[in-house]
C-alpha positions as CSV (number, residue, x, y, z in Angstrom):
1,X,-12.6,99.3,83.7
2,X,-12.1,99.7,87.4
3,X,-12.5,103.5,87.1
4,X,-15.7,103.1,85.1
5,X,-17.2,100.6,87.6
6,X,-16.4,102.6,90.7
7,X,-17.9,105.9,89.4
8,X,-15.9,108.1,91.7
9,X,-16.0,111.9,91.2
10,X,-14.6,112.8,87.7
11,X,-14.7,109.2,86.7
12,X,-15.7,110.1,83.1
13,X,-12.8,112.5,82.7
14,X,-10.4,109.9,84.1
15,X,-11.8,107.2,81.7
16,X,-11.4,109.7,78.8
17,X,-7.8,110.3,79.9
18,X,-7.0,106.5,79.9
19,X,-8.5,106.2,76.4
20,X,-6.2,109.1,75.2
21,X,-3.2,107.4,76.7
22,X,-4.2,104.1,75.0
23,X,-4.5,105.9,71.7
24,X,-1.2,107.6,72.2
25,X,0.5,104.3,72.8
26,X,-1.1,102.7,69.8
27,X,-0.2,105.6,67.6
28,X,3.4,105.5,68.8
29,X,3.6,101.8,68.1
30,X,2.2,102.3,64.6
31,X,4.7,105.1,63.8
32,X,7.6,103.0,65.0
33,X,6.4,100.0,63.0
34,X,6.0,102.2,59.9
35,X,9.4,103.8,60.3
36,X,11.0,100.4,60.7
37,X,9.2,99.1,57.6
38,X,10.4,102.0,55.5
39,X,13.9,101.5,56.8
40,X,13.7,97.8,55.8
41,X,12.2,98.7,52.4
42,X,14.9,101.4,51.8
43,X,17.6,98.9,52.5
44,X,16.0,96.2,50.3
45,X,16.8,98.0,47.1
46,X,20.3,98.8,46.0
47,X,21.0,102.6,45.9
48,X,23.0,102.0,42.7
49,X,19.7,101.0,41.0
50,X,18.0,104.2,42.1
51,X,21.0,106.3,41.0
52,X,21.0,104.6,37.6
53,X,17.3,105.3,37.4
54,X,17.9,109.0,38.1
55,X,20.7,109.0,35.5
56,X,18.3,107.5,33.0
57,X,15.8,110.2,33.8
58,X,18.4,112.9,33.3
59,X,19.5,111.4,30.0
60,X,15.9,110.9,28.7
61,X,13.8,113.6,30.3
62,X,13.3,115.3,26.9
63,X,11.8,112.1,25.4
64,X,8.3,111.1,26.2
65,X,9.2,109.0,29.2
66,X,6.9,107.9,32.0
67,X,7.0,105.9,35.2
68,X,6.6,102.6,33.4
69,X,9.6,103.3,31.2
70,X,11.9,104.0,34.1
71,X,10.5,101.2,36.2
72,X,11.1,98.8,33.3
73,X,14.7,100.2,33.0
74,X,15.2,99.6,36.7
75,X,13.7,96.1,36.5
76,X,10.7,96.6,38.8
77,X,6.9,97.0,38.5
78,X,5.8,100.6,38.2
79,X,4.0,100.3,41.7
80,X,7.1,99.1,43.5
81,X,9.4,101.4,41.7
82,X,7.1,104.4,42.4
83,X,7.1,103.6,46.1
84,X,10.9,103.1,46.3
85,X,11.6,106.2,44.2
86,X,9.5,108.3,46.6
87,X,11.3,106.7,49.6
88,X,14.7,107.5,48.2
89,X,14.0,110.9,46.6
90,X,11.4,112.2,49.1
91,X,9.2,113.3,46.2
92,X,7.0,111.4,43.7
93,X,8.4,110.4,40.4
94,X,6.1,112.7,38.4
95,X,7.2,115.7,40.4
96,X,10.8,114.8,40.0
97,X,10.4,114.6,36.3
98,X,8.5,117.8,36.0
99,X,11.0,119.7,38.2
100,X,13.9,118.4,36.0
101,X,12.1,119.5,32.8
102,X,11.2,122.9,34.3
103,X,14.8,123.6,35.4
104,X,16.1,122.8,31.9
105,X,13.3,125.0,30.3
106,X,14.1,127.9,32.7
107,X,17.7,127.8,31.9
108,X,16.9,127.8,28.1
109,X,14.5,130.7,28.5
110,X,17.2,132.8,30.1
111,X,20.2,131.7,28.2
112,X,18.9,131.4,24.6
113,X,16.6,133.1,22.2
114,X,14.8,129.9,21.1
115,X,11.1,130.2,20.6
116,X,9.0,129.0,23.6
117,X,7.5,126.2,21.5
118,X,11.0,124.7,20.8
119,X,12.0,125.1,24.5
120,X,8.8,123.3,25.5
121,X,9.5,120.4,23.2
122,X,13.2,120.1,23.9
123,X,12.6,120.1,27.7
124,X,10.2,117.2,27.6
125,X,6.8,118.7,27.3
126,X,4.4,117.3,24.8
127,X,2.8,120.6,23.8
128,X,3.2,124.3,24.4
129,X,-0.2,124.5,26.2
130,X,0.9,121.9,28.7
131,X,4.3,123.6,29.1
132,X,2.6,127.0,29.7
133,X,0.1,125.5,32.2
134,X,2.8,123.6,34.2
135,X,5.3,126.5,34.1
136,X,2.7,128.9,35.4
137,X,1.7,126.5,38.2
138,X,5.3,126.0,39.4
139,X,6.8,129.4,38.7
140,X,3.8,131.7,39.1
141,X,4.4,133.4,35.8
142,X,4.3,132.5,32.1
143,X,7.4,131.4,30.2
144,X,7.4,134.8,28.4
145,X,7.3,136.7,31.6
146,X,10.0,134.6,33.1
147,X,12.2,135.2,30.1
148,X,11.6,139.0,30.3
149,X,12.3,139.2,34.0
150,X,15.4,136.9,34.2
151,X,17.1,137.5,30.9
152,X,17.4,141.2,31.8
153,X,19.7,140.1,34.7
154,X,22.1,138.4,32.3
155,X,24.9,140.1,30.3
156,X,24.0,139.6,26.6
157,X,27.5,138.7,25.4
158,X,28.5,136.3,28.2
159,X,25.2,135.0,29.6
160,X,26.7,135.6,33.1
161,X,24.7,137.3,35.9
162,X,25.2,141.1,36.0
163,X,25.0,141.3,39.8
């Protein structure tokens, strides 16, 4: 205020500088408060519960599970569980589940001769169309192309990498 009222040379630049300093201090305080709140939230849920939820996902990924199912298993609302899952896993629930299903599907594509439709259903996708779309989005190729590329690098008799 003093700088503004005195109107000395470069007063507007100096006022702007003070405003930036104020914004920086407020931003720093906000980030510290947010980090502290996340730390408190992360400590407020037992890691064993999150680990059992991940185990539940690993055991049931091929079923038609959703966030609500896992949240119910863990004993929380879907909103709270979703927030806590992202805090602990650093990725959203849906992405975690999709990645798990795609990893299983990728392994089956390379190591078996099962039809793609069976692989899609056994790895947790509701339809072949959804499987193809999601697979292409994450792997940048179709399941058939993936199988052709990576199954050539496996020994047919042992399913071990050639290289």
